[in-house]
Legacy VTK file of the C-alpha trace (Angstrom):
# vtk DataFile Version 3.0
C-alpha trace
ASCII
DATASET POLYDATA
POINTS 303 float
-31.127 19.959 -13.456
-32.236 17.594 -10.693
-30.249 14.886 -8.781
-31.266 12.163 -6.759
-29.296 10.760 -3.892
-30.453 7.009 -4.679
-29.498 4.911 -1.617
-29.645 7.297 1.400
-29.498 6.040 4.933
-31.177 8.067 7.546
-27.803 9.922 8.944
-26.645 10.685 5.440
-30.072 11.737 4.433
-30.472 14.355 7.492
-26.821 15.728 6.757
-28.007 16.026 3.207
-30.826 18.099 4.057
-28.722 20.129 6.882
-26.420 21.404 4.568
-28.522 22.518 1.670
-28.142 25.937 0.563
-30.467 28.341 -0.792
-30.125 28.223 -4.523
-28.659 24.715 -4.548
-29.766 22.361 -7.382
-32.621 20.127 -6.508
-31.969 16.911 -5.188
-34.442 14.406 -3.990
-33.345 12.051 -1.328
-34.388 8.538 -1.927
-34.319 7.131 1.889
-33.521 3.666 1.166
-30.055 2.270 1.561
-30.985 -1.270 0.440
-31.778 -0.710 -3.231
-31.602 -3.343 -5.930
-29.350 -2.006 -9.199
-32.406 -2.466 -11.223
-34.268 0.120 -9.665
-31.914 2.844 -10.411
-34.069 4.047 -13.592
-37.391 4.273 -11.849
-35.565 6.017 -8.689
-33.804 8.243 -11.052
-36.909 9.172 -13.041
-35.026 10.956 -15.768
-32.495 12.871 -13.236
-29.219 13.910 -14.411
-27.307 13.437 -11.434
-27.170 10.185 -9.227
-25.665 10.458 -5.989
-24.447 6.779 -5.048
-23.429 5.528 -1.417
-22.871 1.910 -2.089
-25.371 0.500 -4.694
-23.496 -1.022 -8.056
-24.646 0.693 -11.277
-24.029 -1.876 -14.022
-23.515 -0.320 -17.615
-26.152 -2.341 -18.949
-28.718 -0.712 -16.215
-27.167 2.626 -16.894
-28.103 2.470 -20.414
-31.501 2.478 -19.311
-31.242 5.592 -17.235
-32.378 8.127 -19.674
-31.132 11.486 -18.632
-28.232 10.284 -16.388
-25.113 12.384 -17.146
-23.139 12.432 -13.913
-22.684 9.853 -10.886
-21.408 11.606 -7.788
-20.099 8.585 -5.812
-19.680 9.097 -2.094
-15.842 7.683 -1.966
-13.128 6.747 -4.039
-13.814 3.256 -4.585
-16.531 3.614 -7.524
-14.653 1.085 -9.301
-15.988 -1.760 -7.105
-19.317 -0.591 -8.186
-19.387 0.417 -11.503
-17.002 0.920 -14.495
-16.060 4.449 -14.989
-14.865 4.126 -18.660
-18.017 2.069 -19.760
-20.226 4.589 -18.180
-17.962 7.627 -20.037
-18.648 5.722 -23.422
-22.331 6.486 -22.592
-21.535 10.120 -21.784
-21.854 9.533 -17.926
-19.247 11.232 -15.886
-18.225 9.600 -12.640
-17.388 11.936 -9.665
-15.098 10.792 -6.680
-14.745 12.425 -3.405
-11.375 12.125 -1.743
-9.807 12.990 1.494
-13.116 13.128 3.428
-12.488 10.312 5.683
-8.432 10.164 5.864
-8.390 10.779 9.380
-11.200 8.305 10.318
-9.862 5.619 8.048
-6.529 5.966 9.427
-7.283 5.550 13.035
-9.511 2.555 11.883
-6.211 1.178 10.239
-4.172 1.944 13.563
-6.519 0.101 15.801
-6.390 -2.864 13.577
-3.104 -2.997 13.902
-3.058 -2.638 18.007
-6.031 -4.988 18.121
-4.154 -7.432 15.746
-0.962 -7.318 17.386
-2.376 -7.701 20.991
-5.019 -10.317 19.705
-7.632 -8.395 21.655
-10.595 -9.713 19.564
-9.186 -13.372 19.812
-9.319 -13.058 24.047
-12.585 -11.196 23.864
-14.393 -14.285 21.954
-12.721 -16.609 24.465
-13.527 -15.110 27.680
-17.005 -14.492 26.405
-16.918 -18.462 25.943
-15.850 -19.036 29.787
-12.217 -19.521 28.578
-9.603 -17.373 30.291
-7.212 -17.309 27.276
-3.859 -15.168 28.116
-2.144 -14.654 24.819
1.370 -13.045 24.101
0.922 -9.952 22.155
3.571 -8.229 19.500
4.815 -5.087 21.201
4.883 -2.402 18.509
7.225 0.111 19.943
10.328 -0.012 17.921
8.837 -2.199 15.239
8.679 -1.342 11.367
5.410 -0.462 9.894
5.187 -0.696 6.108
2.674 1.638 4.140
2.014 0.066 0.463
0.524 3.205 -1.078
1.048 6.730 0.397
-1.874 9.061 -0.106
-3.605 11.130 2.520
-4.882 8.224 4.757
-1.200 6.580 4.754
0.139 9.689 5.701
-2.313 10.052 8.635
-1.176 6.389 9.658
2.496 7.447 9.411
1.906 10.408 11.860
0.038 8.421 14.233
2.473 5.427 14.223
5.629 7.642 14.358
4.059 9.050 17.412
3.539 5.858 19.066
7.387 4.871 18.355
7.083 2.946 15.236
9.500 3.035 12.435
7.713 3.847 9.173
8.680 2.822 5.554
6.671 3.071 2.604
6.506 2.381 -1.429
4.294 4.312 -3.409
3.902 4.211 -7.355
5.015 7.581 -7.749
7.721 9.710 -6.084
6.966 11.033 -2.558
8.383 12.608 0.569
6.980 12.899 4.111
9.139 13.650 7.081
9.861 10.730 8.926
9.165 8.205 6.527
11.693 6.239 4.625
10.438 5.703 0.971
11.942 2.474 -0.493
11.101 -0.059 -3.042
8.218 -2.607 -2.662
10.520 -5.604 -1.998
12.128 -3.853 0.519
8.976 -2.922 2.335
7.796 -6.270 2.290
10.646 -7.670 3.442
11.621 -5.315 6.434
8.223 -4.828 7.546
6.589 -6.137 11.095
3.301 -4.823 9.844
2.125 -4.107 6.377
-0.793 -1.802 5.863
-2.417 -1.362 2.504
-3.460 2.129 1.336
-4.073 1.751 -2.650
-6.917 2.603 -4.950
-8.100 -0.339 -6.683
-7.737 0.008 -10.399
-6.139 -2.644 -13.154
-2.827 -1.944 -11.585
-3.482 -2.921 -8.426
-5.888 -5.506 -8.589
-4.446 -8.859 -7.280
-1.090 -7.021 -6.589
-0.508 -8.733 -3.304
-0.078 -12.060 -4.980
1.070 -15.289 -3.066
4.850 -14.369 -3.864
4.495 -10.971 -2.515
2.729 -12.581 0.943
5.520 -14.925 1.228
8.248 -12.241 0.855
6.818 -10.599 3.927
8.503 -11.423 7.114
7.168 -14.601 8.630
4.944 -13.413 11.495
3.965 -10.352 9.763
0.730 -8.525 10.639
-1.335 -7.541 7.664
-3.883 -4.733 7.841
-6.012 -4.135 4.922
-8.742 -0.741 4.974
-8.292 -0.095 1.360
-9.895 -2.920 -1.322
-10.028 -6.425 -0.618
-9.333 -7.018 -4.544
-5.553 -5.972 -4.188
-4.742 -9.256 -2.129
-5.130 -12.579 -3.123
-7.685 -13.947 -0.743
-6.754 -17.585 -0.997
-3.064 -16.901 -0.568
-3.661 -14.809 2.501
-5.718 -17.586 4.238
-3.105 -20.103 3.513
-0.659 -17.873 5.171
-2.698 -17.094 8.002
-3.316 -21.050 8.480
0.428 -21.411 8.328
1.288 -18.663 10.698
3.336 -16.849 7.943
0.935 -13.971 8.561
0.512 -13.841 12.265
-2.544 -12.060 12.262
-4.571 -9.827 9.657
-7.097 -6.799 10.448
-9.400 -6.547 7.750
-11.940 -4.192 7.084
-12.707 -4.787 3.286
-13.769 -7.868 1.780
-14.582 -9.436 -1.740
-18.177 -10.275 -0.718
-19.942 -7.776 1.258
-21.614 -8.214 3.645
-19.359 -11.012 4.519
-21.038 -14.423 4.625
-20.919 -16.075 8.279
-19.722 -18.947 6.654
-16.680 -17.426 4.798
-13.580 -19.065 5.790
-12.174 -15.954 7.079
-14.740 -16.168 10.111
-13.341 -19.298 10.822
-9.882 -18.130 11.588
-8.973 -17.347 15.232
-5.984 -14.915 13.928
-8.126 -12.547 11.999
-9.861 -9.208 13.400
-12.751 -8.362 11.217
-14.658 -5.069 10.727
-17.579 -4.387 8.613
-16.295 -1.975 5.989
-16.754 0.803 8.659
-13.314 2.554 8.613
-14.866 5.735 7.078
-17.587 5.804 9.211
-17.525 8.678 11.921
-19.981 11.577 12.097
-17.068 13.970 11.271
-16.188 11.916 7.809
-19.853 11.858 6.952
-20.204 15.682 7.234
-17.168 16.158 5.043
-18.533 13.480 2.632
-22.026 14.903 2.341
-20.758 18.546 1.845
-18.161 17.376 -0.876
-21.191 15.837 -2.514
-22.940 18.922 -2.634
-20.092 20.885 -3.904
-19.936 18.335 -6.988
-23.475 19.047 -7.629
-23.164 22.634 -7.469
-20.255 22.704 -9.511
-22.026 20.435 -12.336
-24.757 22.965 -12.467
-22.334 25.880 -12.908
-20.194 24.035 -15.277
LINES 1 304
303 0 1 2 3 4 5 6 7 8 9 10 11 12 13 14 15 16 17 18 19 20 21 22 23 24 25 26 27 28 29 30 31 32 33 34 35 36 37 38 39 40 41 42 43 44 45 46 47 48 49 50 51 52 53 54 55 56 57 58 59 60 61 62 63 64 65 66 67 68 69 70 71 72 73 74 75 76 77 78 79 80 81 82 83 84 85 86 87 88 89 90 91 92 93 94 95 96 97 98 99 100 101 102 103 104 105 106 107 108 109 110 111 112 113 114 115 116 117 118 119 120 121 122 123 124 125 126 127 128 129 130 131 132 133 134 135 136 137 138 139 140 141 142 143 144 145 146 147 148 149 150 151 152 153 154 155 156 157 158 159 160 161 162 163 164 165 166 167 168 169 170 171 172 173 174 175 176 177 178 179 180 181 182 183 184 185 186 187 188 189 190 191 192 193 194 195 196 197 198 199 200 201 202 203 204 205 206 207 208 209 210 211 212 213 214 215 216 217 218 219 220 221 222 223 224 225 226 227 228 229 230 231 232 233 234 235 236 237 238 239 240 241 242 243 244 245 246 247 248 249 250 251 252 253 254 255 256 257 258 259 260 261 262 263 264 265 266 267 268 269 270 271 272 273 274 275 276 277 278 279 280 281 282 283 284 285 286 287 288 289 290 291 292 293 294 295 296 297 298 299 300 301 302
């Protein structure tokens, strides 16, 4: 059995090579992170396992990949890049990697929260332009942080936020408990939170879940943080709320179009702090990610 890491950047390629063990399945590393979906059949060349970082795998392309039986997706958001159910009908299993970057993403969410509350990016931009902009920030100690979705990342966010003096409340689709976190219904989280941070997987239930009505149900002056998936939120409604001031500031790491075009409306708003879908990008998380990918490959071969 042979696998191919189809879209490896140099950093992940080097980790892949370093973590290989004697007796591991043969995995070829294709060192080009900028491949096009239509290149899959040629790059895989009959391999049974595709390790995929970020390149979309349309179902019609997968049909042309002779021999492909497994996709090891480097993360949890495979649905943003492929349709697992349609691939399953072709006999192709999609394997996800969970938990590898919980701490990295949580720290990024916290960083976006603080940067948004204190409008640091806005002041930085103005000062570089020669303007001595001094803005009042939101003091977060004593404020309420509402977490929508409560997996490993949200648990880390709760830990850090609680330690900084914030009250943490949360809603999750299934019952959860965590010391220091008050679990309640979604409407209560929206109504009571000074900061709302999203931590949901994208699926048919969560796509578009944060509607215009739910945004208007948030406190006026709320800070919104999204390190999950952009499609969870009605983007047009969010932009309108940012323009009106209903959302005081948004800290966003994920977007409906990536890379985000330079002329996108979000880039024109002063009360938005943007990061380039990089919340998970730390050396520690990358090590965990590739280690888990190897474990998937080993398990597939043994299974």
